[in-house]
All heavy atoms as TSV, in Angstrom:
chain	resi	resn	atom	element	x	y	z
A	1	MET	N	N	0.671	0.927	-24.504
A	1	MET	CA	C	1.267	1.368	-23.269
A	1	MET	C	C	0.872	0.336	-22.203
A	1	MET	O	O	-0.211	0.093	-22.101
A	1	MET	CB	C	0.774	2.725	-22.994
A	1	MET	CG	C	1.464	3.217	-21.710
A	1	MET	SD	S	1.031	5.006	-21.547
A	1	MET	CE	C	0.357	4.923	-19.797
A	2	ASN	N	N	1.806	-0.248	-21.518
A	2	ASN	CA	C	1.552	-1.191	-20.475
A	2	ASN	C	C	1.420	-0.460	-19.226
A	2	ASN	O	O	2.153	0.384	-18.805
A	2	ASN	CB	C	2.673	-2.218	-20.345
A	2	ASN	CG	C	2.670	-3.096	-21.502
A	2	ASN	OD1	O	1.633	-3.383	-22.225
A	2	ASN	ND2	N	3.794	-3.786	-21.778
A	3	THR	N	N	0.438	-0.976	-18.367
A	3	THR	CA	C	0.301	-0.386	-16.937
A	3	THR	C	C	1.307	-1.085	-16.178
A	3	THR	O	O	1.463	-2.354	-16.095
A	3	THR	CB	C	-1.123	-0.730	-16.563
A	3	THR	OG1	O	-2.076	-0.235	-17.466
A	3	THR	CG2	C	-1.352	-0.277	-15.140
A	4	PRO	N	N	2.064	-0.288	-15.363
A	4	PRO	CA	C	3.014	-0.955	-14.496
A	4	PRO	C	C	2.443	-1.809	-13.446
A	4	PRO	O	O	1.312	-1.540	-12.956
A	4	PRO	CB	C	3.841	0.250	-13.899
A	4	PRO	CG	C	2.928	1.398	-13.985
A	4	PRO	CD	C	2.065	1.167	-15.207
A	5	ILE	N	N	3.203	-2.812	-12.997
A	5	ILE	CA	C	2.754	-3.703	-11.924
A	5	ILE	C	C	3.045	-2.920	-10.521
A	5	ILE	O	O	4.077	-2.455	-10.345
A	5	ILE	CB	C	3.510	-5.057	-11.826
A	5	ILE	CG1	C	3.095	-5.709	-13.205
A	5	ILE	CG2	C	3.118	-5.886	-10.716
A	5	ILE	CD1	C	3.953	-6.971	-13.462
A	6	THR	N	N	2.018	-2.937	-9.757
A	6	THR	CA	C	2.106	-2.195	-8.463
A	6	THR	C	C	2.006	-3.265	-7.387
A	6	THR	O	O	1.826	-4.394	-7.503
A	6	THR	CB	C	0.945	-1.197	-8.317
A	6	THR	OG1	O	-0.238	-1.825	-8.294
A	6	THR	CG2	C	1.049	-0.095	-9.384
A	7	ASP	N	N	2.224	-2.749	-6.074
A	7	ASP	CA	C	2.142	-3.578	-4.954
A	7	ASP	C	C	0.707	-3.803	-4.449
A	7	ASP	O	O	0.486	-4.724	-3.633
A	7	ASP	CB	C	3.011	-2.969	-3.823
A	7	ASP	CG	C	4.521	-3.052	-4.042
A	7	ASP	OD1	O	4.831	-3.952	-4.817
A	7	ASP	OD2	O	5.225	-2.263	-3.647
A	8	THR	N	N	-0.199	-3.084	-5.079
A	8	THR	CA	C	-1.636	-3.398	-4.674
A	8	THR	C	C	-2.161	-4.557	-5.344
A	8	THR	O	O	-1.741	-5.005	-6.462
A	8	THR	CB	C	-2.506	-2.138	-5.034
A	8	THR	OG1	O	-2.522	-1.858	-6.469
A	8	THR	CG2	C	-2.023	-0.916	-4.268
A	9	ASN	N	N	-3.203	-5.149	-4.843
A	9	ASN	CA	C	-3.839	-6.464	-5.385
A	9	ASN	C	C	-4.856	-5.905	-6.372
A	9	ASN	O	O	-5.961	-5.515	-6.103
A	9	ASN	CB	C	-4.509	-7.192	-4.286
A	9	ASN	CG	C	-4.996	-8.541	-4.721
A	9	ASN	OD1	O	-5.085	-8.718	-5.917
A	9	ASN	ND2	N	-5.037	-9.494	-3.916
A	10	PRO	N	N	-4.553	-6.175	-7.754
A	10	PRO	CA	C	-5.482	-5.752	-8.736
A	10	PRO	C	C	-6.741	-6.622	-8.814
A	10	PRO	O	O	-7.747	-6.225	-9.435
A	10	PRO	CB	C	-4.782	-6.009	-10.033
A	10	PRO	CG	C	-3.733	-7.101	-9.797
A	10	PRO	CD	C	-3.348	-6.876	-8.202
A	11	PHE	N	N	-6.819	-7.770	-8.154
A	11	PHE	CA	C	-8.014	-8.489	-8.048
A	11	PHE	C	C	-9.049	-8.068	-7.051
A	11	PHE	O	O	-10.176	-8.659	-7.080
A	11	PHE	CB	C	-7.607	-10.070	-7.727
A	11	PHE	CG	C	-6.950	-10.770	-8.821
A	11	PHE	CD1	C	-5.511	-10.887	-8.814
A	11	PHE	CD2	C	-7.599	-11.317	-9.930
A	11	PHE	CE1	C	-4.805	-11.455	-9.834
A	11	PHE	CE2	C	-6.954	-11.942	-10.950
A	11	PHE	CZ	C	-5.524	-11.999	-11.012
A	12	LYS	N	N	-8.645	-7.217	-6.087
A	12	LYS	CA	C	-9.575	-6.726	-5.148
A	12	LYS	C	C	-10.589	-5.766	-5.721
A	12	LYS	O	O	-10.255	-4.895	-6.450
A	12	LYS	CB	C	-8.807	-6.041	-3.993
A	12	LYS	CG	C	-8.021	-6.829	-3.169
A	12	LYS	CD	C	-7.672	-6.311	-1.882
A	12	LYS	CE	C	-6.973	-7.461	-1.069
A	12	LYS	NZ	N	-6.608	-6.981	0.334
A	13	ARG	N	N	-11.848	-6.054	-5.396
A	13	ARG	CA	C	-12.963	-5.248	-6.059
A	13	ARG	C	C	-13.165	-4.011	-5.270
A	13	ARG	O	O	-12.795	-3.921	-4.067
A	13	ARG	CB	C	-14.205	-6.151	-6.084
A	13	ARG	CG	C	-14.077	-7.358	-6.956
A	13	ARG	CD	C	-15.294	-8.248	-6.872
A	13	ARG	NE	N	-15.142	-9.387	-7.873
A	13	ARG	CZ	C	-15.435	-9.332	-9.104
A	13	ARG	NH1	N	-16.015	-8.294	-9.709
A	13	ARG	NH2	N	-15.230	-10.453	-9.833
A	14	ASP	N	N	-13.599	-3.034	-5.976
A	14	ASP	CA	C	-13.907	-1.691	-5.307
A	14	ASP	C	C	-15.289	-1.811	-4.560
A	14	ASP	O	O	-15.878	-2.873	-4.500
A	14	ASP	CB	C	-13.893	-0.612	-6.352
A	14	ASP	CG	C	-14.891	-0.745	-7.421
A	14	ASP	OD1	O	-15.806	-1.463	-7.211
A	14	ASP	OD2	O	-14.794	-0.033	-8.420
A	15	ALA	N	N	-15.676	-0.628	-4.078
A	15	ALA	CA	C	-16.903	-0.603	-3.274
A	15	ALA	C	C	-18.120	-0.992	-3.939
A	15	ALA	O	O	-19.106	-1.568	-3.471
A	15	ALA	CB	C	-17.121	0.809	-2.753
A	16	ASP	N	N	-18.094	-0.883	-5.342
A	16	ASP	CA	C	-19.267	-1.281	-6.318
A	16	ASP	C	C	-19.189	-2.760	-6.604
A	16	ASP	O	O	-20.112	-3.200	-7.329
A	16	ASP	CB	C	-19.251	-0.442	-7.484
A	16	ASP	CG	C	-19.550	1.116	-7.213
A	16	ASP	OD1	O	-20.262	1.332	-6.205
A	16	ASP	OD2	O	-19.063	1.906	-7.941
A	17	GLY	N	N	-18.092	-3.407	-6.246
A	17	GLY	CA	C	-17.943	-4.891	-6.563
A	17	GLY	C	C	-17.376	-5.089	-7.921
A	17	GLY	O	O	-17.388	-6.106	-8.513
A	18	LYS	N	N	-16.794	-4.013	-8.398
A	18	LYS	CA	C	-16.097	-4.071	-9.828
A	18	LYS	C	C	-14.594	-4.241	-9.686
A	18	LYS	O	O	-14.016	-3.652	-8.756
A	18	LYS	CB	C	-16.530	-2.907	-10.653
A	18	LYS	CG	C	-18.052	-2.830	-10.858
A	18	LYS	CD	C	-18.286	-1.627	-11.748
A	18	LYS	CE	C	-19.814	-1.618	-12.012
A	18	LYS	NZ	N	-20.184	-0.466	-12.882
A	19	ILE	N	N	-14.007	-4.917	-10.629
A	19	ILE	CA	C	-12.572	-4.855	-10.683
A	19	ILE	C	C	-12.131	-3.611	-11.342
A	19	ILE	O	O	-12.520	-3.264	-12.462
A	19	ILE	CB	C	-12.071	-6.071	-11.680
A	19	ILE	CG1	C	-12.442	-7.470	-11.099
A	19	ILE	CG2	C	-10.583	-6.055	-11.901
A	19	ILE	CD1	C	-11.784	-7.820	-9.798
A	20	PRO	N	N	-11.375	-2.818	-10.627
A	20	PRO	CA	C	-10.935	-1.469	-11.165
A	20	PRO	C	C	-9.953	-1.464	-12.310
A	20	PRO	O	O	-9.997	-0.597	-13.185
A	20	PRO	CB	C	-10.283	-0.799	-9.895
A	20	PRO	CG	C	-9.946	-1.906	-9.017
A	20	PRO	CD	C	-10.802	-3.082	-9.323
A	21	ASN	N	N	-9.089	-2.436	-12.525
A	21	ASN	CA	C	-8.172	-2.298	-13.517
A	21	ASN	C	C	-7.789	-3.791	-14.206
A	21	ASN	O	O	-6.856	-4.407	-13.649
A	21	ASN	CB	C	-6.821	-1.680	-12.972
A	21	ASN	CG	C	-5.819	-1.275	-14.108
A	21	ASN	OD1	O	-5.984	-1.677	-15.118
A	21	ASN	ND2	N	-4.954	-0.417	-13.649
A	22	LEU	N	N	-8.498	-4.069	-15.235
A	22	LEU	CA	C	-8.256	-5.293	-15.839
A	22	LEU	C	C	-6.849	-5.313	-16.508
A	22	LEU	O	O	-6.287	-6.476	-16.728
A	22	LEU	CB	C	-9.334	-5.665	-16.873
A	22	LEU	CG	C	-10.693	-6.013	-16.308
A	22	LEU	CD1	C	-11.670	-6.136	-17.379
A	22	LEU	CD2	C	-10.645	-7.238	-15.431
A	23	THR	N	N	-6.383	-4.228	-17.007
A	23	THR	CA	C	-5.013	-4.185	-17.634
A	23	THR	C	C	-3.961	-4.613	-16.705
A	23	THR	O	O	-2.985	-5.297	-16.983
A	23	THR	CB	C	-4.775	-2.793	-18.164
A	23	THR	OG1	O	-5.839	-2.434	-19.094
A	23	THR	CG2	C	-3.430	-2.741	-18.951
A	24	ALA	N	N	-4.082	-4.075	-15.437
A	24	ALA	CA	C	-3.113	-4.514	-14.388
A	24	ALA	C	C	-3.112	-6.006	-14.182
A	24	ALA	O	O	-2.006	-6.688	-13.930
A	24	ALA	CB	C	-3.316	-3.756	-13.119
A	25	ILE	N	N	-4.278	-6.655	-14.155
A	25	ILE	CA	C	-4.381	-8.062	-14.028
A	25	ILE	C	C	-3.677	-8.736	-15.103
A	25	ILE	O	O	-2.979	-9.763	-14.908
A	25	ILE	CB	C	-5.919	-8.487	-13.812
A	25	ILE	CG1	C	-6.389	-8.011	-12.435
A	25	ILE	CG2	C	-6.013	-10.009	-13.962
A	25	ILE	CD1	C	-7.813	-8.147	-12.222
A	26	ALA	N	N	-3.947	-8.383	-16.390
A	26	ALA	CA	C	-3.424	-8.976	-17.533
A	26	ALA	C	C	-1.882	-8.909	-17.525
A	26	ALA	O	O	-1.176	-9.857	-17.762
A	26	ALA	CB	C	-3.962	-8.383	-18.839
A	27	ASN	N	N	-1.388	-7.740	-17.195
A	27	ASN	CA	C	0.082	-7.553	-17.153
A	27	ASN	C	C	0.701	-8.380	-16.038
A	27	ASN	O	O	1.808	-8.953	-16.289
A	27	ASN	CB	C	0.457	-6.043	-16.831
A	27	ASN	CG	C	0.158	-5.180	-18.076
A	27	ASN	OD1	O	-0.014	-5.697	-19.248
A	27	ASN	ND2	N	-0.011	-3.909	-17.833
A	28	LEU	N	N	0.080	-8.478	-14.849
A	28	LEU	CA	C	0.595	-9.329	-13.788
A	28	LEU	C	C	0.489	-10.732	-14.237
A	28	LEU	O	O	1.541	-11.473	-13.972
A	28	LEU	CB	C	-0.286	-9.099	-12.471
A	28	LEU	CG	C	0.062	-9.941	-11.356
A	28	LEU	CD1	C	1.487	-9.598	-10.963
A	28	LEU	CD2	C	-0.879	-9.779	-10.166
A	29	CYS	N	N	-0.396	-11.208	-14.930
A	29	CYS	CA	C	-0.507	-12.606	-15.259
A	29	CYS	C	C	0.589	-13.024	-16.308
A	29	CYS	O	O	1.143	-14.112	-16.270
A	29	CYS	CB	C	-1.874	-12.944	-15.917
A	29	CYS	SG	S	-3.246	-12.975	-14.715
A	30	ARG	N	N	0.905	-12.000	-17.127
A	30	ARG	CA	C	2.042	-12.357	-18.086
A	30	ARG	C	C	3.314	-12.157	-17.448
A	30	ARG	O	O	4.217	-12.969	-17.775
A	30	ARG	CB	C	1.983	-11.232	-19.202
A	30	ARG	CG	C	0.848	-11.350	-20.222
A	30	ARG	CD	C	0.976	-10.359	-21.437
A	30	ARG	NE	N	-0.248	-10.268	-22.040
A	30	ARG	CZ	C	-1.085	-9.294	-21.833
A	30	ARG	NH1	N	-0.881	-8.298	-21.069
A	30	ARG	NH2	N	-2.300	-9.278	-22.488
A	31	ALA	N	N	3.530	-11.256	-16.517
A	31	ALA	CA	C	4.924	-11.010	-15.905
A	31	ALA	C	C	5.171	-12.070	-14.850
A	31	ALA	O	O	6.319	-12.585	-14.667
A	31	ALA	CB	C	4.867	-9.638	-15.302
A	32	ASP	N	N	4.133	-12.380	-14.033
A	32	ASP	CA	C	4.448	-13.314	-12.832
A	32	ASP	C	C	3.115	-14.090	-12.551
A	32	ASP	O	O	2.385	-13.705	-11.634
A	32	ASP	CB	C	4.761	-12.542	-11.642
A	32	ASP	CG	C	5.345	-13.349	-10.419
A	32	ASP	OD1	O	5.169	-14.623	-10.492
A	32	ASP	OD2	O	5.901	-12.675	-9.522
A	33	PRO	N	N	2.945	-15.242	-13.295
A	33	PRO	CA	C	1.603	-15.948	-13.197
A	33	PRO	C	C	1.419	-16.441	-11.744
A	33	PRO	O	O	0.236	-16.515	-11.306
A	33	PRO	CB	C	1.766	-17.037	-14.145
A	33	PRO	CG	C	2.852	-16.743	-15.089
A	33	PRO	CD	C	3.624	-15.756	-14.393
A	34	ARG	N	N	2.516	-16.943	-11.088
A	34	ARG	CA	C	2.324	-17.506	-9.723
A	34	ARG	C	C	1.893	-16.450	-8.720
A	34	ARG	O	O	1.037	-16.716	-7.923
A	34	ARG	CB	C	3.650	-18.104	-9.228
A	34	ARG	CG	C	4.001	-19.361	-9.990
A	34	ARG	CD	C	5.196	-20.026	-9.568
A	34	ARG	NE	N	5.564	-21.143	-10.239
A	34	ARG	CZ	C	6.636	-21.959	-10.070
A	34	ARG	NH1	N	7.535	-21.518	-9.171
A	34	ARG	NH2	N	6.857	-23.014	-10.757
A	35	LYS	N	N	2.366	-15.262	-8.833
A	35	LYS	CA	C	2.005	-14.174	-7.983
A	35	LYS	C	C	0.566	-13.845	-8.313
A	35	LYS	O	O	-0.179	-13.474	-7.275
A	35	LYS	CB	C	2.889	-12.935	-8.097
A	35	LYS	CG	C	2.581	-11.780	-7.204
A	35	LYS	CD	C	3.560	-10.668	-7.339
A	35	LYS	CE	C	3.184	-9.479	-6.392
A	35	LYS	NZ	N	4.066	-8.381	-6.534
A	36	ALA	N	N	0.143	-13.842	-9.533
A	36	ALA	CA	C	-1.178	-13.539	-9.929
A	36	ALA	C	C	-2.181	-14.495	-9.315
A	36	ALA	O	O	-3.252	-14.103	-8.664
A	36	ALA	CB	C	-1.314	-13.486	-11.386
A	37	ILE	N	N	-1.836	-15.755	-9.290
A	37	ILE	CA	C	-2.719	-16.774	-8.646
A	37	ILE	C	C	-2.789	-16.520	-7.140
A	37	ILE	O	O	-3.832	-16.674	-6.540
A	37	ILE	CB	C	-2.208	-18.222	-8.957
A	37	ILE	CG1	C	-2.408	-18.455	-10.480
A	37	ILE	CG2	C	-2.835	-19.268	-8.100
A	37	ILE	CD1	C	-1.770	-19.772	-10.961
A	38	LEU	N	N	-1.674	-16.224	-6.477
A	38	LEU	CA	C	-1.711	-15.968	-5.023
A	38	LEU	C	C	-2.586	-14.773	-4.645
A	38	LEU	O	O	-3.290	-14.780	-3.789
A	38	LEU	CB	C	-0.310	-15.833	-4.465
A	38	LEU	CG	C	0.564	-16.998	-4.598
A	38	LEU	CD1	C	2.004	-16.712	-4.094
A	38	LEU	CD2	C	0.032	-18.033	-3.563
A	39	LEU	N	N	-2.420	-13.668	-5.495
A	39	LEU	CA	C	-3.201	-12.465	-5.299
A	39	LEU	C	C	-4.782	-12.691	-5.601
A	39	LEU	O	O	-5.531	-12.169	-4.815
A	39	LEU	CB	C	-2.683	-11.306	-6.029
A	39	LEU	CG	C	-1.276	-10.776	-5.668
A	39	LEU	CD1	C	-0.862	-9.718	-6.565
A	39	LEU	CD2	C	-1.371	-10.268	-4.242
A	40	CYS	N	N	-4.938	-13.571	-6.494
A	40	CYS	CA	C	-6.348	-13.927	-6.744
A	40	CYS	C	C	-7.061	-14.584	-5.658
A	40	CYS	O	O	-8.054	-14.350	-5.173
A	40	CYS	CB	C	-6.370	-14.650	-8.059
A	40	CYS	SG	S	-8.065	-15.123	-8.640
A	41	LYS	N	N	-6.277	-15.611	-5.095
A	41	LYS	CA	C	-6.748	-16.292	-3.903
A	41	LYS	C	C	-6.848	-15.401	-2.708
A	41	LYS	O	O	-7.896	-15.488	-1.963
A	41	LYS	CB	C	-5.726	-17.508	-3.508
A	41	LYS	CG	C	-5.762	-18.617	-4.413
A	41	LYS	CD	C	-4.725	-19.655	-4.021
A	41	LYS	CE	C	-4.570	-20.876	-4.868
A	41	LYS	NZ	N	-3.580	-21.759	-4.447
A	42	GLU	N	N	-5.967	-14.516	-2.495
A	42	GLU	CA	C	-5.973	-13.574	-1.384
A	42	GLU	C	C	-7.213	-12.674	-1.418
A	42	GLU	O	O	-7.787	-12.239	-0.445
A	42	GLU	CB	C	-4.674	-12.715	-1.405
A	42	GLU	CG	C	-4.649	-11.721	-0.274
A	42	GLU	CD	C	-3.339	-10.864	-0.427
A	42	GLU	OE1	O	-2.217	-11.452	-0.255
A	42	GLU	OE2	O	-3.548	-9.704	-0.670
A	43	ALA	N	N	-7.616	-12.285	-2.750
A	43	ALA	CA	C	-8.802	-11.440	-2.881
A	43	ALA	C	C	-10.038	-12.152	-2.765
A	43	ALA	O	O	-11.171	-11.554	-2.768
A	43	ALA	CB	C	-8.662	-10.696	-4.185
A	44	GLY	N	N	-9.969	-13.454	-2.631
A	44	GLY	CA	C	-11.217	-14.327	-2.474
A	44	GLY	C	C	-11.939	-14.635	-3.876
A	44	GLY	O	O	-13.150	-14.904	-3.839
A	45	GLU	N	N	-11.363	-14.414	-4.945
A	45	GLU	CA	C	-11.809	-14.618	-6.275
A	45	GLU	C	C	-11.725	-16.191	-6.597
A	45	GLU	O	O	-10.876	-16.865	-6.067
A	45	GLU	CB	C	-11.103	-13.873	-7.354
A	45	GLU	CG	C	-11.268	-12.445	-7.209
A	45	GLU	CD	C	-12.703	-11.802	-7.642
A	45	GLU	OE1	O	-13.261	-12.508	-8.493
A	45	GLU	OE2	O	-13.077	-10.914	-6.967
A	46	LYS	N	N	-12.695	-16.505	-7.473
A	46	LYS	CA	C	-12.598	-17.948	-7.884
A	46	LYS	C	C	-11.584	-18.101	-8.970
A	46	LYS	O	O	-11.550	-17.432	-9.917
A	46	LYS	CB	C	-14.004	-18.303	-8.513
A	46	LYS	CG	C	-15.075	-18.360	-7.497
A	46	LYS	CD	C	-16.341	-18.879	-8.117
A	46	LYS	CE	C	-17.531	-18.831	-7.036
A	46	LYS	NZ	N	-18.822	-19.117	-7.687
A	47	LEU	N	N	-10.658	-19.018	-8.649
A	47	LEU	CA	C	-9.540	-19.235	-9.539
A	47	LEU	C	C	-9.973	-19.666	-10.926
A	47	LEU	O	O	-9.457	-19.287	-12.008
A	47	LEU	CB	C	-8.515	-20.292	-8.999
A	47	LEU	CG	C	-7.612	-19.744	-7.966
A	47	LEU	CD1	C	-6.687	-20.905	-7.424
A	47	LEU	CD2	C	-6.816	-18.596	-8.314
A	48	ASP	N	N	-10.998	-20.499	-10.990
A	48	ASP	CA	C	-11.495	-20.986	-12.311
A	48	ASP	C	C	-12.012	-20.006	-13.139
A	48	ASP	O	O	-11.995	-19.976	-14.322
A	48	ASP	CB	C	-12.629	-22.054	-12.109
A	48	ASP	CG	C	-11.979	-23.419	-11.412
A	48	ASP	OD1	O	-10.842	-23.598	-11.588
A	48	ASP	OD2	O	-12.817	-24.097	-10.838
A	49	ALA	N	N	-12.498	-18.835	-12.659
A	49	ALA	CA	C	-12.984	-17.816	-13.428
A	49	ALA	C	C	-11.835	-16.871	-14.070
A	49	ALA	O	O	-12.017	-16.480	-15.152
A	49	ALA	CB	C	-13.833	-16.835	-12.476
A	50	TRP	N	N	-10.856	-16.851	-13.337
A	50	TRP	CA	C	-9.637	-16.003	-13.883
A	50	TRP	C	C	-8.643	-16.815	-14.539
A	50	TRP	O	O	-7.994	-16.398	-15.472
A	50	TRP	CB	C	-8.999	-15.266	-12.738
A	50	TRP	CG	C	-9.879	-14.244	-12.125
A	50	TRP	CD1	C	-10.680	-14.291	-11.014
A	50	TRP	CD2	C	-10.050	-12.997	-12.715
A	50	TRP	NE1	N	-11.271	-13.049	-10.913
A	50	TRP	CE2	C	-10.965	-12.265	-12.011
A	50	TRP	CE3	C	-9.556	-12.323	-13.834
A	50	TRP	CZ2	C	-11.412	-10.898	-12.236
A	50	TRP	CZ3	C	-9.933	-11.006	-14.123
A	50	TRP	CH2	C	-10.873	-10.249	-13.376
A	51	PHE	N	N	-8.430	-18.150	-14.052
A	51	PHE	CA	C	-7.415	-18.997	-14.701
A	51	PHE	C	C	-8.102	-20.379	-15.185
A	51	PHE	O	O	-7.957	-21.302	-14.442
A	51	PHE	CB	C	-6.315	-19.287	-13.698
A	51	PHE	CG	C	-5.627	-18.009	-13.194
A	51	PHE	CD1	C	-6.069	-17.443	-12.044
A	51	PHE	CD2	C	-4.694	-17.374	-13.896
A	51	PHE	CE1	C	-5.500	-16.306	-11.578
A	51	PHE	CE2	C	-3.989	-16.231	-13.486
A	51	PHE	CZ	C	-4.446	-15.680	-12.201
A	52	PRO	N	N	-8.856	-20.409	-16.240
A	52	PRO	CA	C	-9.444	-21.640	-16.602
A	52	PRO	C	C	-8.517	-22.678	-16.983
A	52	PRO	O	O	-7.431	-22.392	-17.563
A	52	PRO	CB	C	-10.325	-21.205	-17.817
A	52	PRO	CG	C	-9.710	-19.991	-18.325
A	52	PRO	CD	C	-9.104	-19.312	-17.164
A	53	MET	N	N	-8.841	-23.863	-16.614
A	53	MET	CA	C	-7.946	-25.001	-16.919
A	53	MET	C	C	-8.169	-25.409	-18.302
A	53	MET	O	O	-9.208	-26.115	-18.748
A	53	MET	CB	C	-8.258	-26.256	-16.057
A	53	MET	CG	C	-8.046	-25.876	-14.558
A	53	MET	SD	S	-6.316	-25.485	-14.289
A	53	MET	CE	C	-6.294	-24.881	-12.642
A	54	ASN	N	N	-7.283	-24.980	-19.256
A	54	ASN	CA	C	-7.397	-25.293	-20.639
A	54	ASN	C	C	-6.447	-26.431	-20.938
A	54	ASN	O	O	-5.137	-26.267	-20.866
A	54	ASN	CB	C	-6.946	-24.016	-21.459
A	54	ASN	CG	C	-7.345	-24.184	-22.921
A	54	ASN	OD1	O	-7.518	-25.275	-23.396
A	54	ASN	ND2	N	-7.135	-23.102	-23.676
A	55	PRO	N	N	-6.925	-27.577	-21.515
A	55	PRO	CA	C	-6.035	-28.652	-21.721
A	55	PRO	C	C	-5.088	-28.590	-22.941
A	55	PRO	O	O	-4.276	-29.460	-23.109
A	55	PRO	CB	C	-7.022	-29.844	-21.881
A	55	PRO	CG	C	-8.284	-29.263	-22.417
A	55	PRO	CD	C	-8.313	-27.829	-21.712
A	56	LYS	N	N	-5.236	-27.511	-23.717
A	56	LYS	CA	C	-4.353	-27.424	-24.837
A	56	LYS	C	C	-2.988	-27.052	-24.453
A	56	LYS	O	O	-2.678	-26.427	-23.647
A	56	LYS	CB	C	-4.873	-26.239	-25.767
A	56	LYS	CG	C	-6.274	-26.670	-26.456
A	56	LYS	CD	C	-6.702	-25.485	-27.406
A	56	LYS	CE	C	-7.952	-25.934	-28.130
A	56	LYS	NZ	N	-8.457	-24.918	-29.025
């Protein structure tokens, strides 16, 4: 079962500093990679941690 993509930023951490829904991030990355990168930047996350540059 896939988690639907919502308008909230899945990269934003909760009060404990944890990512609340990794499934939402994975689904967003598959459905709209450009939007995922923009939301990652907006949340202040390091892009290299979420989108490693793989030369393959």
